C-alpha positions in Angstrom: -5.0 16.3 43.3 -6.7 13.2 42.0 -5.4 11.3 39.1 -7.6 10.5 36.1 -8.5 6.8 35.9 -6.6 4.9 33.3 -8.5 3.8 30.3 -8.7 0.1 29.6 -7.1 -0.9 26.4 -9.3 -2.7 23.9 -7.2 -5.8 23.3 -9.2 -6.9 20.2 -8.9 -3.5 18.7 -5.1 -3.3 19.4 -4.6 -6.7 17.9 -6.6 -5.8 14.8 -4.6 -2.6 14.3 -1.3 -4.4 14.8 -2.2 -6.8 12.0 -2.8 -3.9 9.6 0.3 -1.9 10.2 2.1 -0.8 7.1 5.4 -2.5 6.1 7.8 -1.9 3.3 7.7 -4.3 0.5 9.9 -5.0 -2.5 8.1 -7.8 -4.4 8.6 -9.4 -7.8 5.4 -11.1 -8.9 5.0 -14.3 -10.9 4.1 -12.3 -14.0 7.3 -10.2 -13.7 5.8 -7.0 -12.3 7.8 -5.4 -9.5 6.3 -3.4 -6.6 8.3 -1.3 -4.3 6.6 0.7 -1.5 4.3 0.2 1.4 2.0 -2.7 1.9 -0.5 -4.2 4.4 -1.8 -7.6 5.1 -5.2 -8.4 3.7 -6.5 -12.0 4.2 -2.9 -13.1 5.1 -1.5 -11.7 1.8 0.7 -8.6 1.6 -0.8 -6.1 -0.9 0.3 -2.6 -2.0 -1.2 0.0 0.3 -0.4 3.7 0.7 2.5 5.0 -1.5 4.4 2.8 -4.0 5.7 2.2 -7.5 4.7 -0.8 -9.7 6.9 -1.4 -12.7 5.2 -3.7 -15.2 6.9 -6.3 -17.3 6.6 -4.0 -20.4 8.4 -1.2 -18.5 5.3 0.9 -18.0 5.0 2.0 -14.4 2.5 3.5 -11.9 3.7 5.7 -9.1 1.2 6.8 -6.5 -1.3 5.8 -3.9 -2.7 2.4 -3.4 -5.5 1.0 -1.3 -5.5 -2.7 -0.5 -3.9 -3.7 -3.7 -5.6 -1.3 -6.1 -4.6 2.1 -7.5 -6.4 4.6 -5.4 -6.2 8.4 -5.3 -3.4 10.5 -6.9 -0.9 8.8 -9.2 1.0 8.9 -12.4 1.0 6.1 -15.0 3.9 6.4 -17.5 4.0 4.2 -20.6 7.0 3.0 -22.6 5.7 4.8 -25.7 6.1 8.1 -23.8 2.5 8.8 -23.0 1.4 9.3 -19.4 -1.6 10.0 -17.3 -1.5 12.0 -14.1 -4.7 12.2 -12.0 -6.9 10.2 -9.7 -7.7 6.6 -9.8 
C-alpha cells in the first residue's frame, strides 16, 4: 500500500485564518454601551462578530448576529419603552 502524499500547508492562509479567529469579548465602550459576545479582529481592532448582545446606555439592547461590527442577520432589538423588533438586519 502506498501512502497519499501529504499536502503542503499554505502558511500565509493559515496565518490569515489565525488572525480572524473568534474570541469572547466583554467590552464597555467610551459612550457607555456594553457588548458581550464573540468578536474578531478587523484592522487591529476587536469588533462584534457572530453572536452577541449590545446593551445601550439608554437600556435598549440588541441580541443577535453581528458581522464585523455591524448588526447582520437575525436579531431582536428591545427598547426601554417596551417596543421591540425581531427580524433581519
